[in-house]
C-alpha positions in Angstrom: 0.0 0.0 0.0 1.1 3.5 -0.7 -0.2 7.0 0.2 -1.1 9.2 -2.8 -1.8 12.8 -1.7 -3.2 15.3 -4.2 -3.8 19.0 -3.7 -7.4 18.2 -2.7 -7.6 15.2 -0.4 -11.0 14.4 1.1 -10.3 10.9 2.3 -7.4 8.5 2.8 -7.6 4.8 1.9 -4.8 2.5 3.1 -6.0 -1.1 2.2 -9.2 -1.6 4.1 -8.6 1.5 6.3 -10.8 4.5 5.5 -10.3 7.9 7.2 -12.8 10.7 6.6 -11.5 14.3 6.0 -11.6 15.4 9.7 -9.4 12.4 10.8 -7.2 12.8 7.8 -6.2 16.3 9.0 -5.1 14.8 12.3 -3.2 12.0 10.6 -1.4 14.4 8.3 -0.5 16.7 11.2 0.9 13.7 13.1 2.8 12.5 10.0 4.2 16.0 9.6 5.2 16.3 13.2 6.9 12.9 13.1 8.8 13.7 9.9 10.0 17.1 11.2 11.0 15.9 14.7 12.7 12.7 13.8 16.1 14.3 13.8 15.6 15.8 17.3 14.7 12.5 19.0 17.3 11.6 21.6 19.3 8.5 20.8 18.5 6.9 24.2 16.0 7.5 27.0 14.6 5.7 30.0 11.0 5.1 30.9 10.3 5.2 34.6 7.2 3.9 36.1 5.9 6.0 39.0 4.1 3.7 41.5 0.9 4.3 43.4 0.0 4.4 47.1 -1.9 1.1 46.7 -4.4 2.2 44.0 -4.5 1.6 40.3 -3.0 4.8 38.8 -0.5 7.6 39.2 -0.6 10.8 37.2 2.6 12.9 36.9 1.9 16.6 36.2 5.1 18.4 36.2 8.9 17.8 36.2 11.5 20.3 37.3 15.1 20.8 36.2 16.3 18.5 39.0 14.2 15.6 37.7 11.7 15.8 40.5 8.1 15.0 39.6 4.8 16.2 41.1 1.4 14.7 40.6 -1.3 12.5 42.1 -1.4 8.8 42.9 -4.4 6.7 43.9 -4.3 5.1 47.4 -6.1 2.1 48.8 -8.2 4.3 51.1 -11.9 4.0 50.2 -14.0 7.2 50.1 -17.8 6.7 50.0 -18.2 9.5 47.5 -15.4 9.0 44.9 -14.1 5.5 45.5 -10.4 5.2 46.1 -8.7 8.4 47.3 -5.9 10.1 45.4 -3.0 11.8 47.2 -0.4 14.3 45.9 3.1 13.1 45.5 6.7 14.1 45.0 8.9 11.7 43.1 12.5 12.4 43.8 15.6 10.2 43.6 13.5 7.1 43.0 11.4 7.7 46.1 7.6 8.4 46.1 6.6 10.7 48.9 2.9 11.0 49.9 2.2 14.7 50.6 -1.2 13.8 52.2 -4.5 15.7 51.9 -5.9 18.7 53.6 -8.9 16.7 54.9 -10.6 15.8 51.7 -10.3 12.7 49.6 -8.8 14.4 46.6 -5.8 16.7 46.3 -3.3 17.2 43.5 0.2 18.7 43.2 -0.1 20.2 39.8 3.3 22.0 39.7 6.7 22.3 41.4 9.7 24.5 41.2 13.5 23.8 41.3 13.6 24.8 45.0 11.4 22.0 46.2 8.1 23.9 46.6 5.0 22.3 45.2 1.5 23.7 44.6 -2.0 22.5 43.5 -5.5 22.3 44.8 -7.3 20.3 47.5 -10.8 19.2 48.4 -11.3 20.6 51.9 -13.2 17.6 53.5 -14.6 14.2 52.4 -17.8 14.7 50.4 -17.2 18.4 49.9 -17.4 20.1 46.5 -15.0 22.9 47.7 -11.5 22.9 46.3 -8.9 25.4 47.5 -5.4 26.4 46.4 -2.6 24.7 48.3 1.2 25.2 48.7 3.8 22.8 50.1 6.9 24.6 51.2 10.4 23.1 50.9 9.9 21.0 54.0 6.6 19.7 52.4 4.4 21.4 55.0 1.0 22.0 53.5 -0.4 25.6 53.5 -4.0 26.4 52.5 -4.0 29.6 50.3 -6.8 32.1 50.3 -9.3 32.7 47.5 -11.0 36.0 46.8 -13.9 35.1 49.1 -15.3 32.3 47.0 -15.2 28.6 47.7 -12.8 27.4 44.9 -9.3 27.8 43.8 -6.2 26.0 42.5 -2.6 26.7 41.6 -1.3 25.7 38.2 2.2 27.1 38.2 5.0 28.1 40.5 8.3 29.7 39.6 11.7 29.6 41.4 10.8 32.7 43.4 7.7 30.9 44.7 5.3 33.2 42.7 2.1 31.4 42.0 -0.4 31.4 39.1 -3.8 29.8 39.2 -7.5 30.7 39.8 -9.6 31.7 42.8 -13.3 32.4 43.1 -15.0 35.7 44.1 -17.9 35.5 46.6 -20.3 35.2 43.6 -18.4 32.0 42.5 -17.0 33.4 39.3 -13.5 32.0 38.5 -10.8 34.6 38.1 
């Protein structure tokens, strides 16, 4: 089989495979990215599995320049509202550290900087729909950050000066 592209492609047929136009665009973009980035692929790399805290998944969110990773990992602690709890983690030097929750069943460390500070968001108590911004300092002490009077917030980025970016609600529950 070969691929014949004309100036007006509306479908792609490869043997028995048929892709309509909207999928064709995605395939062509993927082929283009693959072709242009092939020379930039490192000659070797290592895949590292980040474990869980007894659950079924772990989700890495950010890696810093020291190779430390922040994210969330499922535990084996059952919550009546969401199933198994997820806790934030720091993965450093082959060790997974549970950063624990702020009282709720779900908390996530979405970002970290090169100084060892992490940030994210946390459910405030089990069964609550309120999520607030959180910061772990260099000693991994958890600090609840304020919102603008509303119930929700989260941190999405932290730089090496510990300046944060994220969102927080006003009293009328509008995200800002």
